[in-house]
C-alpha positions as CSV (number, residue, x, y, z in Angstrom):
1,M,0.0,-0.1,0.3
2,S,1.5,3.3,-1.0
3,A,1.7,6.4,1.4
4,K,-1.0,7.9,-0.5
5,D,-3.5,4.9,0.1
6,A,-2.8,4.5,4.0
7,R,-3.7,8.3,4.6
8,V,-5.6,8.7,7.6
9,E,-7.1,11.5,9.0
10,G,-5.8,13.1,11.9
11,E,-2.5,11.8,11.1
12,G,-1.0,15.4,9.2
13,I,2.4,14.9,8.1
14,K,3.3,11.1,9.0
15,A,0.3,10.1,6.5
16,W,2.3,11.9,3.1
17,V,5.8,10.3,4.2
18,A,6.8,7.0,2.3
19,S,9.1,5.4,4.5
20,A,10.3,1.8,5.6
21,E,11.9,3.4,8.8
22,P,9.6,3.7,11.9
23,W,8.1,6.9,12.6
24,G,8.7,8.6,15.9
25,S,10.9,11.4,17.1
26,G,13.6,12.6,15.3
27,H,12.2,11.0,11.5
28,R,14.6,12.0,8.8
29,A,13.2,10.9,5.9
30,A,15.3,10.9,2.5
31,V,14.6,12.8,-0.4
32,G,11.8,11.5,-3.0
33,A,10.0,10.4,0.9
34,L,7.4,13.3,0.7
35,A,4.1,11.3,-0.7
36,D,1.8,14.5,-1.4
37,E,2.3,14.9,-4.3
38,V,0.3,18.4,-4.3
39,L,2.1,19.7,-1.2
40,L,5.3,18.8,-3.1
41,E,4.6,20.3,-6.4
42,K,4.3,23.6,-4.0
43,L,7.3,23.1,-2.9
44,A,9.2,22.7,-6.1
45,R,7.2,26.2,-7.8
46,Y,8.1,28.5,-5.6
47,K,11.7,27.3,-5.5
48,R,11.7,27.5,-9.4
49,Q,9.2,30.7,-9.7
50,V,10.2,32.5,-7.0
51,A,13.4,31.3,-5.1
52,K,15.3,31.3,-8.5
53,R,13.6,35.1,-9.8
54,Y,15.8,37.7,-7.3
55,R,16.8,40.4,-9.1
56,V,20.9,40.8,-9.1
57,V,22.2,43.9,-8.0
58,E,25.7,44.9,-7.6
59,P,27.0,46.7,-4.2
60,D,28.3,49.7,-5.9
61,V,24.7,50.7,-7.5
62,I,23.0,50.0,-4.6
63,E,21.4,53.5,-4.6
64,Q,21.0,54.1,-8.3
65,L,19.6,50.4,-9.1
66,L,16.6,50.3,-6.1
67,P,13.8,52.5,-6.2
68,S,13.6,55.3,-3.7
69,E,10.4,53.9,-1.8
70,Q,10.3,52.6,1.5
71,L,11.4,48.5,0.9
72,L,11.7,45.7,3.4
73,L,15.6,44.5,3.5
74,S,16.8,41.3,5.6
75,P,20.0,39.6,6.1
76,K,20.5,36.5,3.2
77,L,21.4,34.0,5.0
78,D,23.6,30.8,3.2
79,G,22.0,27.5,4.1
80,E,19.1,25.5,2.3
81,L,16.0,26.5,1.3
82,W,13.5,24.3,3.7
83,F,9.5,25.0,4.3
84,L,8.0,24.7,7.9
85,V,4.7,22.6,7.1
86,K,1.7,22.6,9.2
87,K,-0.5,20.1,8.2
88,G,-3.6,17.7,10.1
89,G,-2.1,18.9,13.7
90,D,1.3,17.9,12.8
91,V,4.7,20.1,12.0
92,A,7.7,18.6,9.5
93,L,10.5,20.8,7.9
94,C,10.2,19.9,4.0
95,A,12.5,20.6,1.3
96,Y,11.5,21.2,-2.3
97,N,13.1,17.9,-3.2
98,G,11.0,15.5,-0.8
99,R,13.2,15.6,2.1
100,V,11.3,15.7,5.6
101,L,12.6,16.3,8.9
102,H,10.0,15.5,11.5
103,G,10.6,15.3,15.7
104,I,13.9,16.9,15.6
105,A,15.6,19.5,17.8
106,P,15.0,22.5,16.1
107,L,11.3,22.1,15.9
108,K,11.1,21.3,20.0
109,G,7.7,23.3,20.9
110,V,6.8,24.8,17.8
111,K,3.7,22.2,16.9
112,E,2.4,23.3,20.5
113,H,3.2,26.8,19.9
114,V,1.0,26.9,16.6
115,A,-1.4,24.5,17.4
116,K,-4.4,27.1,17.2
117,Q,-3.3,28.2,13.7
118,P,-4.8,26.9,10.5
119,D,-2.5,24.8,8.3
120,F,0.5,26.5,6.3
121,V,3.4,26.3,4.3
122,I,6.3,29.2,5.4
123,A,9.5,29.2,3.2
124,G,12.5,30.0,5.0
125,E,16.5,29.4,5.1
126,L,17.3,26.0,7.4
127,V,21.2,27.1,8.6
128,A,23.4,25.0,10.7
129,S,26.3,27.4,12.5
130,S,29.7,26.8,12.2
131,P,32.0,25.3,14.2
132,N,34.1,27.7,14.6
133,N,32.0,30.5,15.0
134,E,32.4,31.8,11.4
135,R,29.9,32.6,9.0
136,S,27.4,29.8,8.3
137,R,27.5,28.8,4.6
138,S,25.9,26.7,2.9
139,Y,28.0,23.0,3.4
140,H,27.6,23.5,7.3
141,T,24.0,22.6,6.6
142,G,24.5,19.8,4.3
143,A,26.8,18.4,7.0
144,A,24.8,18.6,9.6
145,L,21.9,17.2,7.6
146,S,24.1,14.2,6.8
147,D,24.4,13.3,10.3
148,A,22.3,13.2,12.9
149,R,24.2,14.5,15.5
150,G,24.7,17.8,13.6
151,E,21.0,18.6,14.0
152,Q,21.5,20.8,17.1
153,S,23.4,23.2,15.1
154,L,20.1,23.5,12.8
155,S,18.2,26.1,12.6
156,F,15.0,27.8,10.9
157,H,14.3,31.1,9.7
158,A,11.1,32.2,8.0
159,F,11.1,34.9,5.4
160,D,7.7,33.7,2.9
161,L,4.7,33.0,3.2
162,V,3.1,30.4,0.7
163,E,-0.4,29.4,1.8
164,V,-2.3,29.0,4.5
165,D,-5.5,26.8,5.1
166,G,-4.7,25.7,1.7
167,H,-5.3,29.0,0.3
168,D,-2.2,30.8,-2.2
169,R,-0.7,33.6,-0.4
170,L,1.7,34.7,-2.7
171,G,-0.1,37.0,-4.5
172,T,-0.6,39.4,-1.2
173,P,1.6,41.9,-0.8
174,Y,4.7,40.6,0.4
175,E,4.3,43.1,4.2
176,E,1.1,41.1,4.5
177,R,2.7,37.8,4.9
178,H,5.6,38.7,6.8
179,T,2.8,40.1,9.3
180,W,1.3,37.0,9.4
181,I,4.5,34.7,10.0
182,E,5.6,37.4,12.8
183,S,2.0,36.7,14.2
184,A,2.0,32.8,14.0
185,L,5.7,32.5,15.0
186,G,7.1,35.9,16.6
187,S,6.7,34.8,19.7
188,L,8.4,31.6,20.1
189,P,10.5,31.9,23.2
190,A,14.0,33.7,22.6
191,D,16.2,30.5,22.4
192,A,14.1,28.7,19.9
193,K,15.3,26.8,16.6
194,V,12.5,28.4,14.6
195,R,12.4,31.9,13.9
196,V,11.2,34.9,12.1
197,I,13.9,36.5,10.0
198,L,15.4,40.1,10.9
199,T,13.2,42.5,8.6
200,E,13.8,46.1,8.6
201,R,12.2,48.8,6.6
202,G,13.8,51.7,4.9
203,E,15.2,53.2,1.9
204,P,18.1,52.2,-0.4
205,K,20.6,54.6,1.8
206,L,19.6,51.8,5.0
207,V,20.3,48.8,2.0
208,A,23.6,50.4,1.7
209,S,24.2,50.9,5.0
210,R,23.0,47.2,6.1
211,Y,25.0,45.6,3.1
212,R,28.8,47.6,4.6
213,E,27.9,46.0,8.2
214,W,26.6,42.5,7.2
215,V,28.2,41.6,4.4
216,L,31.1,43.4,4.4
217,G,31.5,42.6,8.3
218,N,31.6,39.2,7.2
219,K,28.1,38.5,9.0
220,F,25.6,37.3,6.4
221,E,25.7,36.3,2.5
222,G,24.2,39.4,1.4
223,V,21.2,41.4,1.6
224,V,17.3,40.4,0.3
225,V,15.2,43.7,-0.6
226,R,11.6,43.5,-1.5
227,S,9.8,46.7,-2.8
228,E,6.5,47.4,-3.0
229,R,6.2,46.6,-6.7
230,G,6.6,43.3,-5.9
231,L,10.0,42.8,-7.2
232,T,12.7,41.2,-4.6
233,Y,16.7,42.4,-5.3
234,K,19.8,40.3,-4.1
235,I,22.7,42.0,-3.2
236,K,25.3,40.2,-2.6
237,P,29.4,40.4,-3.7
238,T,30.0,38.8,-7.7
239,T,33.1,36.9,-8.6
240,T,35.0,36.9,-11.5
241,I,36.4,33.8,-13.1
242,D,39.0,32.9,-16.0
243,V,37.7,29.9,-17.6
244,V,38.5,28.0,-21.1
245,I,36.4,27.7,-23.6
246,V,36.0,23.7,-24.7
247,A,33.1,23.7,-26.7
248,F,30.0,25.5,-27.6
249,G,26.2,24.9,-29.2
250,E,25.0,26.1,-32.2
251,R,22.1,28.1,-33.6
252,V,21.1,27.9,-36.8
253,T,18.7,30.0,-38.1
254,G,18.5,30.1,-41.8
255,D,21.6,30.2,-43.6
256,V,22.9,31.6,-40.2
257,R,24.9,30.0,-37.5
258,Q,25.4,31.7,-34.1
259,V,27.0,30.5,-30.9
260,R,24.3,29.5,-28.8
261,E,26.2,28.8,-25.5
262,L,29.9,28.5,-24.5
263,Q,30.8,25.4,-22.7
264,V,33.7,26.3,-20.5
265,G,36.1,24.8,-17.8
266,L,39.0,24.8,-15.3
267,V,42.3,23.3,-15.6
268,R,43.5,20.9,-13.0
269,D,47.2,20.8,-11.7
270,D,47.8,17.5,-13.5
271,G,46.7,19.2,-17.1
272,T,43.1,17.5,-17.2
273,I,40.0,20.1,-17.6
274,Q,37.1,20.1,-15.2
275,L,33.7,20.6,-17.3
276,V,32.1,23.7,-15.2
277,G,28.9,24.9,-17.0
278,S,28.0,27.2,-19.8
279,I,27.7,30.7,-20.5
280,G,24.7,32.0,-23.0
281,T,24.7,35.9,-21.3
282,G,26.9,38.9,-22.8
283,L,27.5,38.1,-26.1
284,S,25.4,40.7,-28.9
285,E,24.1,38.7,-31.8
286,D,26.9,40.2,-33.7
287,D,29.3,38.3,-30.5
288,R,27.6,35.2,-31.8
289,A,28.4,35.2,-35.3
290,R,32.2,36.1,-34.7
291,W,32.7,33.6,-32.0
292,H,30.9,30.7,-34.6
293,H,33.1,31.4,-37.2
294,R,36.3,31.8,-35.0
295,L,35.3,28.4,-33.1
296,A,34.3,26.2,-35.8
297,A,37.7,26.9,-37.4
298,M,39.4,25.6,-34.1
299,E,36.8,22.4,-34.0
300,V,38.4,18.8,-33.1
301,K,36.8,15.4,-32.2
302,S,35.5,13.8,-28.6
303,A,35.1,10.7,-27.5
304,F,33.4,12.2,-24.9
305,R,29.3,14.1,-25.9
306,L,27.7,17.0,-24.6
307,A,24.5,18.1,-25.5
308,N,23.4,22.2,-25.5
309,R,20.3,23.7,-24.5
310,E,18.5,22.5,-27.8
311,G,19.3,18.8,-27.0
312,T,21.7,18.7,-30.0
313,L,25.8,17.6,-30.1
314,C,28.1,20.6,-28.6
315,R,31.2,21.1,-30.9
316,F,34.7,20.5,-29.1
317,V,37.5,23.1,-30.0
318,R,41.1,23.3,-29.2
319,P,41.5,24.5,-25.4
320,E,43.2,27.4,-26.0
321,I,41.2,30.6,-25.4
322,V,40.8,32.1,-21.8
323,I,37.6,34.0,-20.8
324,E,36.5,35.9,-17.4
325,M,33.1,35.6,-16.6
326,R,31.2,37.0,-14.1
327,V,28.8,34.8,-11.8
328,S,26.6,35.9,-8.8
329,D,27.3,32.5,-6.8
330,L,28.8,29.0,-7.2
331,L,26.3,26.0,-6.2
332,V,27.8,22.4,-5.0
333,T,25.4,20.2,-4.5
334,D,21.9,19.6,-7.0
335,A,18.0,19.3,-6.6
336,W,18.8,16.0,-5.0
337,D,21.3,17.7,-2.2
338,A,23.8,15.3,-3.9
339,P,27.5,17.4,-4.6
340,I,27.6,18.3,-7.9
341,R,30.3,16.2,-10.0
342,R,31.3,17.0,-13.9
343,M,33.4,15.2,-16.3
344,S,37.1,15.7,-16.2
345,L,38.5,15.6,-19.6
346,R,42.1,15.2,-20.9
347,F,42.8,16.6,-24.5
348,D,46.0,15.0,-26.5
349,G,46.5,17.6,-28.8
350,D,43.8,16.0,-31.5
351,K,40.8,14.6,-29.3
352,Y,39.0,14.5,-26.1
353,E,39.0,11.7,-23.8
354,A,36.7,11.4,-20.7
355,V,38.3,11.1,-17.5
356,S,36.6,11.1,-14.7
357,E,33.7,12.9,-12.8
358,L,34.7,14.5,-10.0
359,R,33.1,16.8,-7.6
360,T,33.0,20.7,-8.6
361,A,31.1,23.8,-8.4
362,V,29.1,25.3,-11.2
363,P,28.6,28.9,-11.5
364,L,24.9,30.9,-11.0
365,H,23.8,33.2,-13.7
366,P,27.4,33.5,-15.8
367,V,27.9,36.7,-17.7
368,L,30.4,36.6,-20.3
369,L,33.0,40.0,-19.6
370,R,35.8,39.5,-22.2
371,E,38.3,37.2,-23.5
372,R,41.7,37.3,-21.6
373,T,44.3,37.4,-24.3
374,D,46.7,37.6,-21.5
375,K,46.2,34.5,-20.2
376,K,47.1,30.9,-21.0
377,A,44.9,27.8,-20.6
378,S,46.6,26.2,-17.7
379,S,46.5,25.9,-14.0
380,T,47.9,28.7,-13.4
381,D,46.1,31.2,-15.4
382,A,42.8,29.5,-15.3
383,G,43.0,26.6,-12.5
384,M,40.7,25.0,-10.2
385,S,42.2,27.1,-7.6
386,Q,39.6,29.8,-8.2
387,I,36.8,27.8,-6.5
388,T,38.9,25.3,-4.4
389,S,40.3,28.3,-2.6
390,Y,37.0,28.9,-0.7
391,L,34.7,26.1,-1.6
392,E,35.8,23.6,1.1
393,E,33.8,20.6,0.0
394,V,35.0,20.6,-3.7
395,G,37.2,17.3,-3.2
396,V,39.3,15.8,-5.7
397,D,37.2,11.8,-5.0
398,P,37.4,10.6,-8.8
399,I,34.5,8.3,-10.4
400,K,36.4,6.6,-13.1
401,A,34.5,7.0,-16.8
402,G,35.4,3.4,-17.6
403,A,35.0,1.7,-14.4
404,R,31.1,2.7,-13.4
405,A,28.0,0.0,-14.1
406,A,26.3,0.6,-17.1
407,A,22.6,1.7,-17.8
408,E,19.4,-0.3,-18.5
409,I,16.7,1.1,-21.0
410,A,13.9,0.1,-19.2
411,M,11.1,1.1,-21.3
412,R,11.2,2.5,-24.9
413,G,8.4,4.0,-27.2
414,V,8.8,5.1,-30.6
415,F,5.7,6.5,-33.0
416,T,5.2,8.0,-36.1
417,K,2.6,9.8,-38.2
418,E,2.6,10.5,-41.9
419,T,1.2,14.0,-42.9
420,K,1.8,15.3,-46.8
421,G,4.6,12.7,-47.3
422,Q,6.6,13.7,-44.2
423,V,7.3,11.7,-41.1
424,A,7.2,13.0,-37.7
425,V,8.5,10.8,-35.1
426,R,7.8,10.9,-31.3
427,K,9.8,8.8,-29.0
428,Y,10.5,8.5,-25.2
429,L,13.2,6.5,-23.5
430,V,13.5,5.3,-19.8
431,V,16.8,4.6,-18.6
432,K,17.9,2.9,-15.0
433,T,20.9,4.7,-14.1
434,N,22.6,2.4,-11.8
435,K,24.5,5.1,-10.6
436,D,22.1,6.6,-8.2
437,S,24.3,5.2,-5.6
438,E,27.0,7.5,-6.4
439,G,25.0,10.6,-5.7
440,T,25.8,11.8,-9.4
441,H,22.6,10.7,-10.8
442,P,18.6,9.9,-10.4
443,P,17.9,6.6,-10.2
444,F,16.0,6.9,-13.5
445,A,16.0,9.3,-16.2
446,V,13.2,9.7,-18.6
447,F,14.1,10.9,-22.2
448,F,10.9,12.4,-24.4
449,S,11.7,13.6,-27.8
450,D,9.4,15.0,-31.1
451,F,11.0,15.4,-34.2
452,A,8.8,17.2,-37.5
453,I,10.2,18.8,-40.2
454,G,9.8,22.0,-41.4
455,R,9.0,22.9,-38.0
456,K,11.0,26.1,-36.4
457,E,12.9,23.6,-34.1
458,P,12.6,20.8,-35.7
459,L,14.2,18.7,-32.5
460,Q,12.3,18.9,-29.4
461,S,13.3,17.3,-26.2
462,S,12.7,16.9,-22.6
463,L,13.9,15.3,-20.0
464,R,12.6,14.0,-16.2
465,T,13.9,12.0,-13.3
466,A,12.3,9.5,-10.9
467,A,13.0,7.3,-7.9
468,T,11.2,4.5,-9.0
469,L,10.4,2.3,-12.2
470,D,6.3,3.2,-11.3
471,E,7.2,7.1,-11.1
472,A,8.6,6.8,-14.5
473,R,5.5,5.1,-15.9
474,V,3.4,7.8,-14.7
475,H,6.0,10.4,-16.6
476,V,5.4,8.5,-19.9
477,E,1.7,7.9,-19.3
478,R,1.3,11.7,-19.0
479,W,3.2,12.0,-22.1
480,L,1.3,9.4,-23.9
481,V,-1.9,10.9,-23.5
482,D,-0.3,14.3,-24.0
483,N,1.2,13.5,-27.3
484,V,0.0,10.3,-29.0
485,K,-3.7,10.7,-30.4
486,K,-5.3,10.1,-33.4
487,G,-3.4,9.1,-36.8
488,W,0.3,8.1,-34.7
489,G,1.3,4.6,-34.9
490,E,3.6,2.6,-32.7
491,V,6.7,1.2,-34.4
492,A,8.9,0.1,-31.4
493,S,7.8,-1.8,-28.7
494,G,7.9,-1.1,-24.8
495,R,4.7,0.6,-24.0
496,V,4.0,1.3,-20.3
497,G,4.0,-2.1,-18.0
498,A,6.7,-3.7,-20.5
499,A,9.4,-5.6,-19.2
500,P,13.0,-4.3,-19.4
501,S,14.4,-5.1,-22.6
502,T,17.4,-4.0,-23.9
503,T,20.7,-3.4,-22.0
504,A,22.5,-0.2,-22.8
505,A,26.0,-0.5,-23.7
506,E,26.9,2.8,-22.8
507,A,25.6,4.8,-19.8
508,P,23.6,7.7,-20.8
509,S,24.8,11.1,-18.9
510,A,22.8,13.7,-17.8
511,Q,25.3,16.0,-20.2
512,A,25.4,13.5,-22.7
513,A,22.7,13.1,-25.8
514,P,21.6,10.2,-26.9
515,E,22.2,9.2,-30.2
516,N,19.5,10.0,-33.0
517,E,18.1,7.1,-34.1
518,A,17.0,6.9,-37.9
519,A,13.3,7.8,-38.7
520,P,11.4,4.1,-38.9
521,K,8.8,4.2,-41.2
522,P,5.0,4.0,-40.2
523,T,3.9,-0.2,-40.6
524,K,1.0,1.5,-42.4
525,K,0.3,4.5,-44.0
526,K,-2.5,6.9,-43.4
527,S,-3.6,9.8,-45.3
528,A,-4.0,12.9,-43.2
529,K,-7.3,14.2,-43.0
530,K,-8.0,17.6,-42.7
531,G,-8.2,19.6,-39.1
532,E,-6.0,16.9,-37.3
């Protein structure tokens, strides 16, 4: 029986957590344990639509760029986004990736304190204190969450109201949302580990003053500012990094070929190149055309495949050009709270070879600033020390490219439809990664593709992840309902419910694009009817 089927009125959070462990005090459910799909989607949507839409303002232009009005400002803490959830008389901390903390030390007394409040979802920052009494950082939180002995160092700082009694509150002015949180949580004891974040009202001049006090004084990571117009600004120091161009994604519009994005890396001490991400911002239309002309002449072969944002393969180039990019932040964990790993490559003068996947940091909001013609593609000028010098958790633990468990194709389906002599193809592929134990991949990846000649973007693709094969089947079933209708014929087996039939010889990586298969012909041609 699933957790959803086992729901019992009055059991609150417990009834919505799928876990084999006994439920009791100090329960720490793993990623994906929250089985309330409606609640999980709300948390994920907040992460997508609100938390990532902050407008970044550089510190030296605070008074010029912020609106001249009364603003609400708070310190930006360096932890993890979590949610305090009250449901059915119970209280827990939930993350957008399905993790749940229940009955742990930081929640002591909270359930009783909010007993008379309606059900609610409150967003906040989960922070762990530094063992050396320094400024708290996100990796302190990650360490505390991985070890039950670290929960005493955790505290939750509420900063936004998502919903009350099932009603969305994000559409109401932020000051009203903050007032509600204060009324619900503000009277908790001073030593409580659940708190309302410090919030002040003032004009841009006060923001600049608090930035100097809080950030330059090394007390907090940054300043968050909310305006009466509903806009949210994030002010924190920016970082510049020198990286090497490794490959580029191509954008083709008619006869015009341009660079869509640049794939970049950092040079390790052994000369291998660590992939760290892509840059697509900071390029004008003319820049994109000029970069394409230049990089196309530098193209080399690569045994490692890398997909660009349009789902096609990137073109690799000789690692000779160094560029400077500005980033607003560096991320070290993904949505599953797993350490981020990217492939490191070796270039032998003619061809790239995959070496191993290593932990690294990836840039957030990268912007191309300029080419550094005064620098070489070396560990001295464009090396890993630019990020390892202050990101303690970026280690050197390798996962060898040739010694990993092969992925398996668990389900597959191919459908075609012929219209006016042209064949359109739609496919799904469910891959069992066999790498979830490494923390680099989800248990299952579900790929969808849609190819139609004559469309502005002939090939469209998407990717979903799943913790179980049953979850993957749900993704496929929904896709079939939306995409395989009248006129489409199935030409390859592997429909929902079928047993795995094929084993992949090579593991498809989240960075690698599946090879394009030749479009199969439909078993029976049908003429296109008008209106279909």
